[in-house]
C-alpha distance (Angstrom), angle and dihedral (degrees) to the residues before:
residue distance angle dihedral
M1 . . .
R2 3.80 . .
I3 3.77 92.7 .
L4 3.75 91.6 50.5
F5 3.80 90.7 51.4
F6 3.80 91.6 48.1
L7 3.78 92.2 48.8
F8 3.85 90.9 49.7
F9 3.78 91.7 46.3
S10 3.82 92.9 47.4
F11 3.83 90.5 49.3
S12 3.74 94.7 49.0
V13 3.81 92.9 49.7
C14 3.82 90.6 50.2
A15 3.81 97.5 44.5
Q16 3.79 102.6 56.4
V17 3.70 137.3 71.6
Q18 3.82 112.0 -111.0
K19 3.82 124.5 -153.1
G20 3.68 124.9 -160.9
Q21 3.89 147.4 94.9
A22 3.78 122.7 -38.3
S23 3.85 127.8 -164.1
F24 3.75 132.6 174.3
Y25 3.82 137.6 -119.1
S26 3.77 120.9 -93.9
N27 3.89 117.4 -111.8
R28 3.81 88.8 -124.3
L29 3.81 89.2 69.7
K30 3.79 91.0 66.7
G31 3.83 109.7 129.6
H32 3.81 94.2 11.3
R33 3.76 116.1 129.4
T34 3.81 117.9 -107.0
S35 3.85 126.7 -146.6
S36 3.80 90.7 -89.8
G37 3.82 90.9 54.5
E38 3.75 93.8 -110.4
K39 3.88 116.9 126.8
Y40 3.74 113.8 -116.7
N41 3.75 113.5 -111.6
P42 3.86 114.5 -174.1
A43 3.77 90.6 -152.0
K44 3.86 94.1 62.6
F45 3.78 124.5 80.7
T46 3.70 99.3 -114.1
A47 3.79 137.6 133.8
A48 3.86 149.1 -173.2
H49 3.82 122.5 -118.2
R50 3.80 128.8 170.9
K51 3.81 100.1 -131.9
L52 3.88 114.5 11.1
P53 3.74 115.3 103.6
F54 3.84 118.4 -102.8
N55 3.80 114.3 -90.6
T56 3.74 93.7 27.1
W57 3.79 112.8 141.3
V58 3.78 115.3 -132.3
E59 3.84 130.1 -167.7
V60 3.88 109.8 -139.0
Y61 3.79 118.0 -161.9
M62 3.80 122.1 -172.9
P63 3.76 111.3 -160.2
K64 3.75 93.9 -164.9
T65 3.77 91.6 64.2
K66 3.74 98.1 20.7
K67 3.78 91.9 -130.9
T68 3.71 131.5 133.5
T69 3.78 133.9 -158.6
F70 3.80 138.2 169.3
V71 3.81 125.5 -122.0
R72 3.83 135.5 -176.3
I73 3.89 115.9 -134.8
I74 3.84 110.0 -122.3
D75 3.80 102.7 150.1
R76 3.77 144.5 43.3
G77 3.80 118.8 -114.4
P78 2.87 162.4 5.9
H79 3.80 95.7 -136.4
S80 3.77 93.3 -152.1
R81 3.86 109.3 81.9
K82 3.81 89.7 -146.9
R83 3.80 91.3 70.7
I84 3.83 131.9 65.5
I85 3.85 101.2 -162.8
D86 3.72 141.4 15.1
V87 3.76 113.6 -151.3
S88 3.86 130.5 -162.3
R89 3.73 123.4 -99.7
A90 3.80 92.7 -103.1
A91 3.85 91.9 52.2
A92 3.85 91.6 45.0
K93 3.89 88.7 53.7
D94 3.83 92.5 47.4
L95 3.79 90.3 51.0
G96 3.85 94.8 45.3
L97 3.81 88.9 -118.5
I98 3.85 98.7 130.7
P99 3.81 98.9 80.4
Y100 3.85 89.8 51.2
G101 3.84 101.1 44.2
F102 3.78 89.4 -146.8
S103 3.80 136.1 12.3
T104 3.74 143.7 169.5
V105 3.87 112.4 -82.2
H106 3.79 136.6 173.5
I107 3.72 116.3 -135.5
K108 3.77 133.7 -171.2
T109 3.79 135.1 168.6
V110 3.73 118.4 -108.9
T111 3.79 134.8 -169.8
E112 3.80 122.0 -113.5
K113 3.84 89.2 -110.2
S114 3.82 96.9 50.7
R115 3.90 89.9 44.6
I116 3.86 91.0 54.3
D117 3.86 91.5 44.1
S118 3.82 90.6 52.2
L119 3.82 92.4 47.0
N120 3.83 90.6 48.9
A121 3.80 91.5 48.5
M122 3.83 91.4 50.1
E123 3.84 91.1 49.3
S124 3.70 95.4 47.7
A125 3.87 95.9 45.1
E126 3.77 111.7 108.9
I127 3.77 113.3 -122.1
Y128 3.77 117.8 -148.1
E129 3.72 121.4 -159.0
F130 3.72 119.0 -152.6
E131 3.81 112.6 -139.3
P132 3.77 111.3 -175.8
K133 3.69 115.6 -134.5
S134 3.77 109.4 -102.1
A135 3.72 114.1 -111.1
T136 3.82 92.5 -153.8
S137 3.74 94.9 56.1
D138 3.82 90.9 51.7
S139 3.82 93.1 47.6
L140 3.78 93.8 45.3
S141 3.84 93.6 51.5
R142 3.86 91.3 53.0
N143 3.82 94.1 46.6
P144 3.86 97.3 -162.5
Q145 3.87 116.5 -146.3
């Protein structure tokens, strides 16, 4: 019965979108061992979560900046109960989280295939930059007298 309850609880944690506060790791933790035994590297897209299994990929969306990134769970935490996830420095930079220190995020687990598909879609999307027509070039060409 305990195993059945554990499996149900684990599935329900993994299957839903969580909303809450995120923060990021301090630079002074570089090289320290995480709960999974892996060394923390601020340049990798990793994170700490209290319950998700190690090596689970998570999509993190920050509504304030409207940015999304993917992180792999390698540690337990965050230690503050007010937060639901701690992300690496690289992930925080990608989200635009660094100037804020912490912010509201939405997180959900993703499969390896859906993560790769999302990354490929983001890479192949065409980005259009809007360049306003210069008022000075228009007015100079007309040369009003």
